[in-house]
C-alpha distance (Angstrom), angle and dihedral (degrees) to the residues before:
residue distance angle dihedral
M1 . . .
R2 3.81 . .
Q3 3.79 96.1 .
H4 3.82 105.5 30.2
W5 3.83 114.7 17.6
Q6 3.82 106.5 114.4
K7 3.80 88.7 -18.6
K8 3.82 111.7 77.9
P9 3.83 141.0 -17.9
L10 3.79 122.9 -83.5
L11 3.80 124.7 -153.4
A12 3.82 113.9 -163.3
R13 3.80 115.4 -176.4
T14 3.84 117.5 -143.6
A15 3.81 90.0 -3.6
L16 3.82 96.0 147.2
P17 3.83 108.7 15.9
E18 3.82 92.4 153.9
Y19 3.83 90.2 71.4
T20 3.80 96.1 54.8
N21 3.81 92.8 107.8
A22 3.81 99.0 21.4
V23 3.83 93.0 114.3
T24 3.79 122.3 27.2
R25 3.77 134.0 -162.5
D26 3.80 89.5 -104.8
D27 3.80 89.9 53.9
L28 3.80 91.0 54.1
V29 3.80 94.2 45.2
A30 3.80 89.4 52.4
L31 3.81 92.5 48.4
A32 3.82 91.4 46.8
G33 3.80 88.0 60.8
R34 3.81 93.1 59.8
S35 3.80 122.0 95.8
D36 3.83 91.8 -148.7
V37 3.82 93.1 58.9
E38 3.81 123.4 72.2
S39 3.81 113.4 -128.5
R40 3.79 138.4 165.2
I41 3.78 139.2 -174.3
I42 3.80 116.1 -146.8
R43 3.79 123.5 -169.8
Q44 3.77 139.1 157.4
I45 3.81 115.8 -125.1
S46 3.79 120.0 -175.5
G47 3.79 90.9 -20.4
C48 3.82 94.1 -49.9
W49 3.78 124.8 108.3
K50 3.81 117.5 -127.2
V51 3.81 128.8 -167.0
Q52 3.78 127.2 -162.7
H53 3.80 122.1 -173.1
G54 3.78 123.7 -143.0
P55 2.90 164.7 -103.3
F56 3.81 91.2 108.2
K57 3.77 130.1 -169.5
R58 3.79 115.8 -126.7
S59 3.79 89.3 -120.8
A60 3.83 90.9 57.0
I61 3.80 91.4 53.8
A62 3.79 91.3 45.0
R63 3.82 89.5 56.6
L64 3.82 93.4 57.2
P65 3.82 116.8 110.1
R66 3.79 121.9 -92.9
S67 3.78 92.9 -105.2
G68 3.80 147.0 19.2
W69 3.82 104.1 48.7
T70 3.79 139.3 97.8
L71 3.80 132.6 -154.7
L72 3.80 113.6 -152.9
V73 3.82 124.3 -168.4
Q74 3.83 121.0 -170.6
S75 3.82 129.1 -144.8
V76 3.78 94.9 10.5
D77 3.81 87.8 159.1
Q78 3.81 87.8 69.6
V79 3.79 93.9 60.3
L80 3.83 107.4 26.1
P81 3.85 119.2 56.4
Q82 3.81 92.2 -151.9
A83 3.83 90.2 58.1
A84 3.80 89.7 47.4
R85 3.82 88.7 54.2
L86 3.80 89.2 52.6
L87 3.81 90.3 53.3
R88 3.82 89.3 52.8
E89 3.81 89.1 59.4
F90 3.80 85.0 73.4
A91 3.80 95.4 51.6
F92 3.82 89.3 117.6
I93 3.82 80.8 85.1
P94 3.84 117.5 65.5
Y95 3.81 114.1 -95.7
A96 3.80 85.4 -129.2
R97 3.82 86.7 73.3
L98 3.80 99.0 38.9
D99 3.80 115.8 92.2
D100 3.78 115.0 175.7
V101 3.80 149.2 -56.5
M102 3.77 113.5 -96.8
V103 3.79 113.8 -166.6
S104 3.79 123.7 -160.9
Y105 3.77 132.6 -167.6
A106 3.81 113.4 -158.6
A107 3.76 126.6 -168.6
P108 3.83 115.1 -140.9
G109 3.79 109.1 -58.2
G110 3.81 91.4 11.4
G111 3.81 123.5 144.3
V112 3.77 142.2 130.4
G113 3.78 96.9 -112.3
P114 3.82 132.7 -107.2
H115 3.81 109.1 -43.5
F116 3.79 144.2 136.6
D117 3.78 133.3 -126.2
S118 3.81 125.3 -138.6
Y119 3.81 89.6 -141.5
D120 3.80 138.4 54.0
V121 3.78 116.5 -85.9
F122 3.79 136.4 -168.6
L123 3.82 113.9 -156.2
V124 3.80 114.2 -158.8
Q125 3.78 119.1 -172.3
G126 3.79 116.0 -134.3
Q127 3.77 120.9 173.8
G128 3.81 118.8 -3.1
A129 3.79 127.3 3.9
R130 3.79 136.3 -76.1
R131 3.81 131.3 -162.9
W132 3.81 113.0 -135.2
Q133 3.75 124.0 -162.7
V134 3.82 115.9 -167.3
S135 3.80 134.6 -168.7
H136 3.78 136.5 177.0
Q137 3.79 92.0 -155.5
R138 3.81 122.3 156.3
D139 3.79 93.9 -142.1
L140 3.81 104.0 89.3
E141 3.80 97.4 159.1
L142 3.80 112.5 146.0
V143 3.79 131.6 -140.3
D144 3.81 110.2 -95.8
D145 3.81 121.1 -112.7
S146 3.81 94.6 4.6
P147 3.85 118.6 142.9
V148 3.80 86.9 -142.6
K149 3.82 123.2 55.7
I150 3.81 99.2 -112.6
L151 3.79 123.4 173.9
R152 3.77 112.1 -119.5
N153 3.83 95.1 -148.3
F154 3.80 111.5 25.8
R155 3.81 113.0 179.3
P156 3.84 110.6 -177.3
Q157 3.79 116.5 -146.0
R158 3.80 101.4 177.5
E159 3.78 135.1 23.8
W160 3.81 135.5 -163.5
V161 3.79 135.9 171.8
L162 3.80 110.4 -138.1
E163 3.81 116.6 -147.6
P164 3.83 125.9 -164.1
G165 3.82 110.7 -57.3
D166 3.83 95.8 16.2
L167 3.80 119.8 130.5
L168 3.80 130.8 -152.3
Y169 3.79 122.3 -170.3
L170 3.82 119.4 -160.5
P171 3.83 125.0 -173.1
P172 3.82 120.0 -136.7
A173 3.83 118.0 -68.9
W174 3.80 95.4 18.1
A175 3.77 107.4 138.0
H176 3.80 114.9 -129.4
N177 3.78 142.0 169.3
G178 3.78 124.6 -164.1
V179 3.79 122.4 -166.0
S180 3.79 123.0 -175.6
I181 3.80 119.8 -119.6
G182 3.75 99.6 -151.4
D183 3.80 118.0 -34.0
C184 3.79 112.3 -23.2
I185 3.78 144.8 169.3
T186 3.80 122.3 -146.8
Y187 3.80 129.5 -172.8
S188 3.78 116.8 -146.6
I189 3.80 116.0 -162.8
G190 3.78 106.1 -161.0
F191 3.78 133.4 -168.7
R192 3.75 137.8 -144.2
A193 3.80 114.2 -107.2
P194 3.82 110.1 157.0
S195 3.77 119.5 -173.5
A196 3.79 120.1 -112.4
H197 3.81 88.0 -110.9
E198 3.83 92.0 55.3
L199 3.80 92.0 47.8
G200 3.78 91.8 47.0
S201 3.82 92.9 50.2
R202 3.78 93.8 48.5
F203 3.80 92.6 43.6
L204 3.81 91.8 53.3
E205 3.80 88.7 51.3
F206 3.80 89.1 50.4
L207 3.85 90.8 50.7
Q208 3.80 93.3 54.0
D209 3.80 92.4 83.9
R210 3.83 92.2 43.4
M211 3.77 101.2 48.0
A212 3.80 117.6 112.1
L213 3.79 105.5 177.0
R214 3.80 113.7 175.5
G215 3.76 129.0 -137.2
M216 3.78 136.5 19.2
Y217 3.80 129.9 -103.4
A218 3.81 111.6 -87.8
D219 3.81 135.5 164.8
P220 3.82 110.6 -176.7
D221 3.80 89.9 164.9
L222 3.82 93.7 57.4
K223 3.84 112.7 137.8
A224 3.78 129.9 -153.9
T225 3.81 113.8 -91.1
R226 3.78 138.4 -152.3
T227 3.84 91.5 -157.5
P228 3.86 106.2 55.8
G229 3.80 91.8 167.7
T230 3.82 92.2 66.2
I231 3.80 121.4 89.5
P232 3.81 107.4 -125.2
P233 3.81 111.7 -117.8
A234 3.82 89.1 -133.9
M235 3.83 88.4 60.2
I236 3.81 90.3 58.1
T237 3.81 90.5 48.2
R238 3.81 93.6 49.5
T239 3.84 93.0 45.1
S240 3.79 90.7 49.3
S241 3.80 89.8 51.5
M242 3.82 91.9 51.1
L243 3.81 92.8 48.6
Q244 3.79 91.1 50.6
Q245 3.78 85.7 72.8
L246 3.80 87.5 76.3
R247 3.79 106.2 112.4
W248 3.76 136.9 159.4
S249 3.76 134.7 -173.4
E250 3.78 135.3 -145.5
T251 3.82 86.8 -100.4
D252 3.81 89.1 59.5
V253 3.81 90.4 50.4
V254 3.82 92.3 49.0
E255 3.80 90.6 49.3
F256 3.80 92.1 48.2
V257 3.82 95.2 46.4
G258 3.83 93.6 46.7
R259 3.78 94.6 47.7
D260 3.80 94.4 41.2
L261 3.81 96.0 49.1
T262 3.80 93.8 47.7
E263 3.79 96.7 43.5
P264 3.85 106.8 121.0
K265 3.78 118.0 -118.7
M266 3.78 117.0 -98.9
Q267 3.81 97.4 -98.7
V268 3.83 95.6 47.0
V269 3.78 115.8 114.4
F270 3.80 124.3 178.0
D271 3.78 116.1 -141.6
R272 3.77 113.7 -142.1
P273 3.80 115.2 -132.7
S274 3.80 112.1 -84.0
R275 3.78 89.5 -137.7
T276 3.79 114.3 35.6
F277 3.79 117.5 -156.6
T278 3.77 121.4 -144.2
P279 3.84 115.3 -103.6
E280 3.81 89.4 -103.0
D281 3.81 94.8 50.0
F282 3.80 91.0 44.3
A283 3.81 91.5 52.3
K284 3.81 91.5 50.3
R285 3.80 94.2 47.5
A286 3.82 92.7 44.0
T287 3.80 90.4 51.5
R288 3.78 90.9 50.5
K289 3.83 101.0 37.6
G290 3.79 106.7 22.7
L291 3.79 127.6 -136.1
K292 3.78 138.9 -94.7
L293 3.79 134.5 -166.1
N294 3.78 120.4 -105.8
L295 3.82 109.3 -104.1
R296 3.82 89.0 -114.5
T297 3.80 95.1 49.9
R298 3.79 118.8 109.9
M299 3.78 113.8 -159.2
L300 3.82 130.3 175.7
T301 3.79 135.5 165.2
Y302 3.78 136.8 -152.6
G303 3.78 113.8 -173.4
R304 3.78 105.9 -57.1
R305 3.79 92.5 -16.0
I306 3.82 116.2 103.2
F307 3.80 122.7 -163.0
I308 3.80 122.2 -169.1
N309 3.81 126.7 168.1
G310 3.79 93.4 -21.7
E311 3.82 94.6 -45.9
S312 3.80 126.1 113.9
Y313 3.80 131.1 -147.0
S314 3.80 135.7 178.5
C315 3.81 116.1 -144.1
G316 3.75 141.1 -176.9
P317 3.83 120.1 -101.9
A318 3.83 97.2 -95.5
S319 3.79 93.5 44.3
A320 3.81 91.3 46.5
R321 3.81 91.1 53.3
L322 3.82 91.6 50.8
L323 3.80 94.0 46.3
S324 3.81 91.0 46.3
T325 3.78 87.3 57.9
L326 3.81 88.8 51.4
A327 3.82 90.2 50.6
D328 3.83 92.3 48.7
A329 3.81 100.7 41.9
R330 3.86 95.7 25.8
E331 3.77 87.4 -134.8
L332 3.81 141.8 60.6
A333 3.78 116.3 -138.3
P334 3.80 121.4 -142.1
P335 2.95 141.6 -69.0
L336 3.78 88.9 59.0
R337 3.79 117.7 -166.0
T338 3.80 118.5 -173.3
D339 3.78 139.2 156.9
T340 3.81 122.9 -112.0
R341 3.83 96.1 -96.2
T342 3.81 93.3 49.1
R343 3.81 91.6 47.4
R344 3.81 88.8 52.5
L345 3.78 90.9 50.0
L346 3.79 93.4 47.9
Y347 3.80 89.7 48.2
D348 3.81 91.4 53.2
W349 3.82 89.9 50.6
Y350 3.81 89.8 48.2
R351 3.81 91.2 53.3
A352 3.81 90.2 47.9
G353 3.82 91.0 53.1
Y354 3.81 94.0 -114.5
I355 3.81 93.9 119.9
T356 3.81 135.3 21.1
L357 3.78 135.5 -158.4
H358 3.79 108.9 -93.7
P359 3.82 108.5 -102.5
R360 3.75 120.4 -137.7
K361 3.80 111.3 -99.4
S362 3.77 120.2 -122.3
S363 3.77 118.1 -122.3
G364 3.82 88.8 -106.8
E365 3.81 92.5 53.9
R366 3.80 90.9 47.9
R367 3.82 91.3 52.3
M368 3.83 90.8 49.3
Q369 3.80 91.9 49.1
E370 3.80 92.1 47.8
S371 3.81 91.7 48.9
């Protein structure tokens, strides 16, 4: 973090070899067929880039040529536990900054063209190999009218071939181009980096329900006019004075940030449990088994403020400490001891599908976790 974060690239050989086969081509093809998962196919045809958006039928993917295309699937960590475990490898960075794990399958020669990202990215090589060219060029002009953001004048300065388990970190605005050598799978761990304009727009929307501006426009000293099409200067002055009542506090900013960062993406749907336990049975089972967050759940804390899937809660000190542990570890190990209010809150989240009772691990899963 001191030497590389948002400063310069980092290449780490065999950094994460245990994830080489975590997600397969068949996994991605299956996910690309789902309507609740965002997927794209990018290919270059006669020098022009083409993008198709999923869901895709298996037969459509099978008909693609042998080379020169890439299938990309977003937020794989929200549907595959092994991808969620990969995202946790980067928990040395606050979850508030982490976005998702995008996984791509590329046929030989496949790629998405030379481009740059406005956010940090970790590229982890799964199966196969990919050649990466990187540049810190100032010229970031893009090709006009292209469905993919392609750099007009890419001038590579460094080049590496990533083998299974290798990791490449790139700071924002570093130009890069990855081309598959044979069939390959690449994991892209992306980060949230909204622009000031995006934040401002969303914050003003958030403030709409919290504004309490006093008074109503009035102009008792208004005089008759010969130019009715002209806005009176006094009207501008009075309006400006009324708008200057707009105020917000640090509490408002905390509330906005927590809700905004945990708001589920548009396609996310939480399935309620098929068999709902009573509050008493749930409490007993949670005490004995523990709890874990749904893969799609986003949870953050700030002091005694708890944010989960766009909702906000205020808790007592003991409850806040417990729920902070849940937000950090994404699970609570048994035996679980909670007060009545926290149990009620956890039960509501369980019924909404935000959390589940921790299942017992098989002996094979335990061996993998220990290794």
